[in-house]
Every structure is written in C-alpha cells, then in structure tokens.
LUMTORRO-756846 format. One line per 8 residues: for each residue x, y, z of C-alpha. Coordinates in nm, 4 decimals, m for minus. Layout:
X Y Z | ...
END
This chain:
19.3553 m0.4421 30.1265 | 19.2494 m0.1303 30.0447 | 19.0472 m0.1126 29.7347 | 19.1595 0.0855 29.4557 | 19.0498 0.1808 29.1203 | 19.1573 0.3443 28.8421 | 19.0898 0.7403 28.7082 | 19.2114 0.9291 28.3743
19.5302 1.0786 28.5068 | 19.5345 1.4635 28.4980 | 19.8150 1.6908 28.6797 | 19.9053 1.3310 28.8575 | 20.1634 1.4992 29.0755 | 20.0118 1.7113 29.3713 | 20.0707 1.8854 29.5355 | 20.2515 2.1443 29.3676
20.2881 2.5796 29.4278 | 20.1852 2.7903 29.2574 | 20.4323 3.0744 29.0904 | 20.3817 3.3863 28.9394 | 20.6434 3.3729 28.6677 | 20.7693 3.7134 28.5598 | 20.9632 3.8165 28.1992 | 21.0292 4.0878 27.9884
21.0078 4.2036 27.6327 | 21.2946 4.2994 27.4100 | 21.2059 4.6675 27.5387 | 21.1830 4.5775 27.9130 | 20.7898 4.5602 27.9524 | 20.7452 4.3123 28.2424 | 20.4505 4.0608 28.2042 | 20.3609 3.7907 28.4423
20.2180 3.4338 28.3561 | 20.0723 3.1900 28.6899 | 20.1509 2.8310 28.6595 | 20.1202 2.5286 28.8589 | 20.4099 2.3675 28.7474 | 20.6999 2.4915 28.9041 | 20.9324 2.2312 29.0558 | 21.3186 2.2095 29.1816
21.5268 2.0195 28.9495 | 21.8650 2.0226 29.1503 | 21.9091 2.1703 29.4714 | 22.2510 2.2666 29.5720 | 22.4946 2.2570 29.2938 | 22.3563 2.3679 29.0768 | 22.0733 2.4809 29.2336 | 21.8500 2.4474 28.8870
21.4477 2.5009 28.8821 | 21.1933 2.4197 28.6308 | 20.8571 2.5178 28.4708 | 20.6435 2.3893 28.2268 | 20.5103 2.6582 27.9872 | 20.2637 2.5994 27.6927 | 20.4405 2.7224 27.3906 | 20.1332 2.9366 27.2616
20.1596 3.1542 27.5757 | 20.3340 3.5099 27.5532 | 20.5406 3.4276 27.8264 | 20.6955 3.1353 27.6333 | 20.8203 3.3232 27.3483 | 20.9833 3.6087 27.6561 | 21.1162 3.3764 27.8166 | 21.2952 3.1723 27.5649
21.4057 3.5237 27.3787 | 21.5348 3.6736 27.6765 | 21.6415 3.3602 27.8341 | 21.5513 3.4672 28.1887 | 21.2795 3.4729 28.4050 | 21.1862 3.4963 28.7836 | 20.9818 3.2829 28.9688 | 20.7638 3.4549 29.2574
20.6016 3.2332 29.4833 | 20.2776 3.4415 29.6130 | 20.1062 3.3777 29.9469 | 19.7212 3.2653 29.9546 | 19.5876 3.6404 30.0080 | 19.7249 3.6912 29.6534 | 19.5275 3.4087 29.5197 | 19.2682 3.6988 29.3212
19.5654 3.8207 29.1230 | 19.7033 3.4698 29.0804 | 19.3714 3.4124 28.9044 | 19.3586 3.6966 28.7283 | 19.7367 3.6419 28.6047 | 19.6145 3.3554 28.4770 | 19.3073 3.4265 28.2961 | 19.4601 3.7404 28.0466
19.7210 3.7496 27.7980 | 19.9965 4.0563 27.7978 | 19.9965 3.9979 27.4344 | 19.7282 4.2054 27.4192 | 19.8486 4.4835 27.5760 | 19.7541 4.4617 27.9588 | 19.9704 4.5288 28.2352 | 19.8907 4.2984 28.4547
20.1272 4.4521 28.7460 | 19.8619 4.7659 28.7497 | 19.5953 4.5668 28.6707 | 19.6193 4.3452 28.9698 | 19.7184 4.5292 29.1946 | 20.0987 4.4104 29.2214 | 20.4533 4.5915 29.2739 | 20.7221 4.5359 29.0054
21.0612 4.5509 29.2086 | 21.3960 4.5721 29.0123 | 21.5941 4.2572 29.0332 | 21.9734 4.2495 29.0728 | 22.1140 3.9868 28.7558 | 21.7881 3.9851 28.5491 | 21.5559 4.2263 28.3611 | 21.2958 4.0336 28.4543
21.0732 4.2097 28.7993 | 21.0732 4.0598 29.0912 | 20.6739 4.0604 29.2110 | 20.7136 4.2654 29.5956 | 20.4030 4.1530 29.7554 | 20.5690 3.7667 29.6932 | 20.8023 3.6345 30.0120 | 20.9805 3.4501 29.7848
21.1772 3.5897 29.4310 | 21.3843 3.3485 29.2511 | 21.6027 3.5411 28.9716 | 21.6641 3.2160 28.6611 | 21.8980 3.2146 28.3698 | 21.7637 3.0151 28.0911 | 21.9670 2.6926 28.1501 | 21.7739 2.5360 27.8018
21.4631 2.4008 27.7586 | 21.3031 2.0821 27.5855 | 20.9403 2.0382 27.4653 | 20.7842 1.7491 27.7052 | 20.4150 1.6574 27.5429 | 20.2421 1.9537 27.5221 | 20.4298 2.2282 27.7355 | 20.7944 2.3334 27.7249
21.0226 2.2732 27.9751 | 21.2214 2.5843 28.0751 | 21.5146 2.5161 28.2717 | 21.6476 2.8020 28.4880 | 21.9296 2.8365 28.6956 | 21.8963 3.0216 29.0012 | 22.1239 3.3020 29.0321 | 21.9941 3.5260 29.3040
21.6732 3.4028 29.6018 | 21.5316 3.6924 29.7473 | 21.3080 3.6272 30.0712 | 21.0755 3.8031 30.2992 | 21.3413 3.8718 30.6258 | 21.0144 3.8330 30.8209 | 20.9773 3.4643 30.6826 | 21.2436 3.3225 30.8780
21.2968 3.1881 31.1659 | 21.5275 3.3347 31.4560 | 21.8063 3.0987 31.3425 | 21.7993 3.2179 30.9576 | 21.6149 2.9869 30.8319 | 21.2551 2.9708 30.6295 | 20.9712 2.9455 30.8270 | 20.7206 2.7544 30.6000
20.4447 2.8734 30.8295 | 20.4773 3.1602 30.7615 | 20.4926 3.1821 30.3777 | 20.1160 3.0680 30.3357 | 20.2123 2.9270 30.0130 | 19.9479 2.9073 29.7701 | 19.9275 2.4967 29.6613 | 19.7751 2.3011 29.3425
19.5716 2.0401 29.3449 | 19.3576 1.8661 29.0930 | 19.1122 2.1503 29.0325 | 19.1819 2.3356 29.3043 | 19.4019 2.5933 29.5092 | 19.5240 2.5341 29.8613 | 19.6957 2.6425 30.1575 | 20.0026 2.4861 30.2846
19.9452 2.2663 30.6243 | 20.1391 2.1559 30.9286 | 20.5072 2.0680 30.9819 | 20.5226 1.6527 31.0176 | 20.9395 1.6621 31.0901 | 21.2554 1.7369 30.9610 | 21.5337 1.6144 30.7532 | 21.8857 1.6970 30.6300
22.0023 1.7345 30.2821
END
C-alpha cells in the first residue's frame, strides 16, 4: 500500500489553465486580470465557463457592472505578461496592454477586447455570479470562440500540442505535456 500523508489544502485541484481575462469600464477602457481559476461548467448546450475572482479586485467590479468578459488563454511565451498583469491593478490607471506589450483586438459580440497574442479567446456574456468563499464565481455564456487558424489540425480540430498553454500547479507554472489518448463527447 502507498503511504499517504495529509497536507493543508490550498488550490487542491490541479493543473488548471491560466487565463488573461479582459473586461471594460463604463467608458470602454479595457483591463486585464491574470487568473488560475478558469474552468468549463457546461460544455455543449449551453457552453458556459466559470472564472473565480476576488471581490477586492478592480476586474470584479468591471465584470459585475458590464456583465461580460473575455477569457484569453495565453501561451508559455507570454508568461512574463501573465505575471505582470497579475502583479498590478488597472484601478491605478495602468494600461496593461501597453505596459506588457499586448494587443487589444475588437471582439464581435462584447465590448471587452480580445488579446491578439493569445491563440484562444472566449467572448462571454455574464449568466450570473455566486459568492463562493474567498472568491466570486462568474458564470459566462460563451457567445463566440476564436482560435488562431494555425492552432488547428488538418482535420480542423484544436491541436493541443500547438497551443503551448500555461497551466498552474501549486506555487508554479508549467506547460502542457504529451497526448495520452482520445475520447468522444
């Protein structure tokens, strides 16, 4: 039998993808927050994603007020921008796009911009939110999904090996590993 030990739970489900979440204020000024709390909630009908955001953050208020956000999934080469976006607040007037060399791209169905450098962008309209401990869970209906064309296989499927997604582990960041198999939904 394998020996098990008990440890203090902290971020106990891993890995999780890192997301750069964009939102806008009432004047259309964009902001970016870096999150490790990005996940699927409903995958086919409807397509809903969840993000968990601390109430004290600037982005929390923007998402709640505007009732929308964009989930942008960065690649490993954007780790410095991810760390930068996670270490300062747009509440202080910082333009994180400019400061971290990111390019805003107009979305199709929401006011929040896409991050052009991220190969996957999910435009979301807020379905609702729930207070869940030390964060609030925002539920977003994915109204449009964008993906860089070169990230697709010849068959038109997403090629996870090309995405080079950043994943979060306790106290560290990693990139995705090897494909182990396939499944059907």
